[in-house]
MDTraj code that builds the backbone (N, CA, C; nanometers):
import mdtraj as md
import numpy as np

residues = "MET THR LYS ILE LYS ASP ALA ASN THR LYS ILE ALA LYS VAL ARG ALA HIS LEU LEU SER GLY ARG SER LEU THR GLN LEU GLU ALA LEU GLY LEU TYR GLY ALA PHE ARG LEU ALA ALA ARG VAL HIS GLU LEU LYS ALA GLU GLY MET LYS ILE ASP THR LEU MET LYS GLU ASP PRO ASN GLY ASN PRO TYR ALA GLU TYR ARG LEU ARG SER ALA LYS VAL ARG".split()
xyz = np.array([
    [-1.5029, -2.9557, 1.2562],
    [-1.4027, -2.8959, 1.1702],
    [-1.3559, -2.7644, 1.2330],
    [-1.2271, -2.7452, 1.2449],
    [-1.1690, -2.6260, 1.3045],
    [-1.1278, -2.5282, 1.1960],
    [-1.1600, -2.3992, 1.2158],
    [-1.1178, -2.2968, 1.1218],
    [-0.9708, -2.2636, 1.1456],
    [-0.8963, -2.2576, 1.0388],
    [-0.7553, -2.2220, 1.0482],
    [-0.7432, -2.0731, 1.0220],
    [-0.6757, -2.0011, 1.1116],
    [-0.6581, -1.8569, 1.0966],
    [-0.5310, -1.8299, 1.0178],
    [-0.5322, -1.8687, 0.8899],
    [-0.4183, -1.8516, 0.8015],
    [-0.4080, -1.7054, 0.7586],
    [-0.2877, -1.6515, 0.7574],
    [-0.2658, -1.5107, 0.7229],
    [-0.3047, -1.4795, 0.5791],
    [-0.3187, -1.5810, 0.4945],
    [-0.3518, -1.5578, 0.3545],
    [-0.5011, -1.5635, 0.3244],
    [-0.5840, -1.5924, 0.4235],
    [-0.7269, -1.5969, 0.3979],
    [-0.7829, -1.4552, 0.3930],
    [-0.8940, -1.4383, 0.3248],
    [-0.9554, -1.3054, 0.3140],
    [-0.9961, -1.2523, 0.4508],
    [-1.0509, -1.3387, 0.5358],
    [-1.0925, -1.2919, 0.6679],
    [-0.9707, -1.2468, 0.7493],
    [-0.8582, -1.3154, 0.7347],
    [-0.7369, -1.2746, 0.8064],
    [-0.6871, -1.1399, 0.7558],
    [-0.6986, -1.1181, 0.6258],
    [-0.6566, -0.9900, 0.5689],
    [-0.7469, -0.8769, 0.6150],
    [-0.8779, -0.9017, 0.6208],
    [-0.9722, -0.8012, 0.6703],
    [-0.9459, -0.7744, 0.8177],
    [-0.9226, -0.8798, 0.8958],
    [-0.8924, -0.8651, 1.0386],
    [-0.7679, -0.7773, 1.0578],
    [-0.6616, -0.8082, 0.9849],
    [-0.5375, -0.7321, 0.9971],
    [-0.5567, -0.5868, 0.9554],
    [-0.6359, -0.5641, 0.8511],
    [-0.6633, -0.4283, 0.8042],
    [-0.7311, -0.3470, 0.9140],
    [-0.8352, -0.4038, 0.9743],
    [-0.9077, -0.3333, 1.0792],
    [-0.8217, -0.3146, 1.2039],
    [-0.7425, -0.4156, 1.2389],
    [-0.6555, -0.4050, 1.3563],
    [-0.5462, -0.2992, 1.3374],
    [-0.5160, -0.2652, 1.2118],
    [-0.4156, -0.1619, 1.1852],
    [-0.4709, -0.0214, 1.2088],
    [-0.6022, -0.0139, 1.2401],
    [-0.6635, 0.1156, 1.2693],
    [-0.7291, 0.1819, 1.1499],
    [-0.7291, 0.1130, 1.0364],
    [-0.7903, 0.1698, 0.9161],
    [-0.9346, 0.1229, 0.9012],
    [-1.0155, 0.2057, 0.8366],
    [-1.1529, 0.1669, 0.8050],
    [-1.1507, 0.0893, 0.6738],
    [-1.2632, 0.0261, 0.6409],
    [-1.2704, -0.0552, 0.5202],
    [-1.4115, -0.0521, 0.4632],
    [-1.4217, -0.0303, 0.3332],
    [-1.5492, -0.0366, 0.2612],
    [-1.5471, -0.1578, 0.1685],
    [-1.6632, -0.1925, 0.1140],
    [-1.6714, -0.3056, 0.0218],
    [-1.5825, -0.2840, -0.0999],
    [-1.5836, -0.1636, -0.1549],
    [-1.5032, -0.1355, -0.2737],
    [-1.3538, -0.1508, -0.2434],
    [-1.3112, -0.1029, -0.1263],
    [-1.1708, -0.1176, -0.0866],
    [-1.1353, -0.2648, -0.0655],
    [-1.2236, -0.3395, 0.0008],
    [-1.1988, -0.4812, 0.0275],
    [-1.1872, -0.5600, -0.1024],
    [-1.2689, -0.5257, -0.1992],
    [-1.2628, -0.5933, -0.3282],
    [-1.1306, -0.5629, -0.3987],
    [-1.0922, -0.4365, -0.4015],
    [-0.9689, -0.3978, -0.4686],
    [-0.8436, -0.4477, -0.3995],
    [-0.8409, -0.4403, -0.2670],
    [-0.7212, -0.4780, -0.1915],
    [-0.7060, -0.6290, -0.1722],
    [-0.8171, -0.6960, -0.1443],
    [-0.8105, -0.8359, -0.1022],
    [-0.8950, -0.9321, -0.1854],
    [-0.9667, -0.8819, -0.2840],
    [-1.0534, -0.9673, -0.3641],
    [-1.1712, -1.0209, -0.2848],
    [-1.2093, -0.9493, -0.1792],
    [-1.3179, -0.9930, -0.0905],
    [-1.4509, -0.9372, -0.1411],
    [-1.5325, -1.0224, -0.1993],
    [-1.6623, -0.9807, -0.2521],
    [-1.7673, -0.9679, -0.1427],
    [-1.7533, -1.0399, -0.0320],
    [-1.8570, -1.0444, 0.0710],
    [-1.8050, -0.9884, 0.2028],
    [-1.7706, -0.8598, 0.2030],
    [-1.7149, -0.7971, 0.3222],
    [-1.8108, -0.8052, 0.4402],
    [-1.9387, -0.7820, 0.4191],
    [-2.0347, -0.7861, 0.5297],
    [-2.0342, -0.9230, 0.5977],
    [-2.0201, -1.0288, 0.5202],
    [-2.0148, -1.1634, 0.5771],
    [-1.8873, -1.1824, 0.6593],
    [-1.7744, -1.1316, 0.6084],
    [-1.6485, -1.1415, 0.6826],
    [-1.6567, -1.0617, 0.8122],
    [-1.7171, -0.9433, 0.8078],
    [-1.7343, -0.8610, 0.9278],
    [-1.8227, -0.9340, 1.0285],
    [-1.9279, -0.9980, 0.9804],
    [-2.0165, -1.0754, 1.0677],
    [-1.9370, -1.1856, 1.1385],
    [-1.8518, -1.2557, 1.0655],
    [-1.7699, -1.3614, 1.1254],
    [-1.6730, -1.3045, 1.2291],
    [-1.6134, -1.1899, 1.1984],
    [-1.5209, -1.1270, 1.2925],
    [-1.5929, -1.0820, 1.4192],
    [-1.7150, -1.0313, 1.4037],
    [-1.7942, -0.9939, 1.5214],
    [-1.8257, -1.1175, 1.6058],
    [-1.8544, -1.2295, 1.5402],
    [-1.8836, -1.3540, 1.6112],
    [-1.7612, -1.4023, 1.6882],
    [-1.6407, -1.3678, 1.6400],
    [-1.5162, -1.4009, 1.7105],
    [-1.4918, -1.3079, 1.8288],
    [-1.5720, -1.2000, 1.8382],
    [-1.5590, -1.1085, 1.9503],
    [-1.5019, -0.9723, 1.9168],
    [-1.4688, -0.9477, 1.7900],
    [-1.4176, -0.8154, 1.7537],
    [-1.5307, -0.7135, 1.7609],
    [-1.5001, -0.5976, 1.8137],
    [-1.5972, -0.4887, 1.8243],
    [-1.5808, -0.3988, 1.7021],
    [-1.6684, -0.4166, 1.6043],
    [-1.6600, -0.3444, 1.4784],
    [-1.7829, -0.2562, 1.4638],
    [-1.7594, -0.1295, 1.4361],
    [-1.8683, -0.0349, 1.4133],
    [-1.8946, -0.0228, 1.2636],
    [-2.0207, -0.0007, 1.2293],
    [-2.0615, 0.0196, 1.0915],
    [-2.1135, 0.1619, 1.0778],
    [-2.0557, 0.2361, 0.9862],
    [-2.0991, 0.3722, 0.9582],
    [-2.1572, 0.3740, 0.8170],
    [-2.2847, 0.4083, 0.8056],
    [-2.3473, 0.4156, 0.6739],
    [-2.3178, 0.5515, 0.6124],
    [-2.2744, 0.5486, 0.4859],
    [-2.2408, 0.6699, 0.4120],
    [-2.3134, 0.6688, 0.2796],
    [-2.3007, 0.7787, 0.2051],
    [-2.3581, 0.7865, 0.0709],
    [-2.2515, 0.8307, -0.0269],
    [-2.2513, 0.7690, -0.1458],
    [-2.1582, 0.8123, -0.2492],
    [-2.2124, 0.9398, -0.3140],
    [-2.1391, 1.0018, -0.4056],
    [-2.1855, 1.1275, -0.4662],
    [-2.3215, 1.1187, -0.5366],
    [-2.3619, 0.9971, -0.5732],
    [-2.4926, 0.9784, -0.6382],
    [-2.6040, 0.9469, -0.5401],
    [-2.5714, 0.9450, -0.4116],
    [-2.6731, 0.9180, -0.3097],
    [-2.6927, 0.7715, -0.2768],
    [-2.6068, 0.6838, -0.3292],
    [-2.6176, 0.5410, -0.3011],
    [-2.5503, 0.5091, -0.1677],
    [-2.6200, 0.4360, -0.0804],
    [-2.5625, 0.4057, 0.0508],
    [-2.4565, 0.2955, 0.0436],
    [-2.3581, 0.3057, 0.1317],
    [-2.2594, 0.2001, 0.1484],
    [-2.2114, 0.2024, 0.2930],
    [-2.1555, 0.0892, 0.3355],
    [-2.1097, 0.0759, 0.4739],
    [-1.9587, 0.0929, 0.4810],
    [-1.9159, 0.1610, 0.5871],
    [-1.7740, 0.1705, 0.6194],
    [-1.7560, 0.1043, 0.7550],
    [-1.6634, 0.0087, 0.7634],
    [-1.6403, -0.0651, 0.8869],
    [-1.5103, -0.0192, 0.9500],
    [-1.5110, -0.0110, 1.0837],
    [-1.3879, 0.0212, 1.1564],
    [-1.3947, -0.0431, 1.2939],
    [-1.2774, -0.0720, 1.3462],
    [-1.2692, -0.1290, 1.4795],
    [-1.3110, -0.0234, 1.5810],
    [-1.3914, -0.0631, 1.6769],
    [-1.4379, 0.0309, 1.7795],
    [-1.3195, 0.0837, 1.8589],
    [-1.3173, 0.2122, 1.8772],
    [-1.2079, 0.2761, 1.9497],
    [-1.2187, 0.2459, 2.0982],
    [-1.1039, 0.2298, 2.1608],
    [-1.1004, 0.2063, 2.3049],
    [-1.1086, 0.3366, 2.3820],
    [-1.0996, 0.4490, 2.3112],
    [-1.1039, 0.5798, 2.3768],
    [-1.2441, 0.6095, 2.4279],
    [-1.2519, 0.6795, 2.5382],
    [-1.3799, 0.7223, 2.5929],
    [-1.4175, 0.8537, 2.5268],
    [-1.5405, 0.8604, 2.4778],
    [-1.5846, 0.9815, 2.4087],
    [-1.6687, 1.0677, 2.4980],
])
top = md.Topology()
chain = top.add_chain()
for i, resn in enumerate(residues, 1):
    res = top.add_residue(resn, chain, resSeq=i)
    for name in ("N", "CA", "C"):
        top.add_atom(name, md.element.get_by_symbol(name[0]), res)
traj = md.Trajectory(xyz[None], top)
């Protein structure tokens, strides 16, 4: 079975979001795209070869969450 890269799928929307240079959190993915399983979508995108960095952050109450962004091509 071949996966279709349809522009209306959640993974395609997450891919396009990251390719636009913006970061994405689970809360944003849920609100923008109805994507409940962002970590799973990121895992699939990494398996396709996308270089995605994960930055762990904390909300004001100290609860951890992940922020995903496409790895920059710039040399640091």
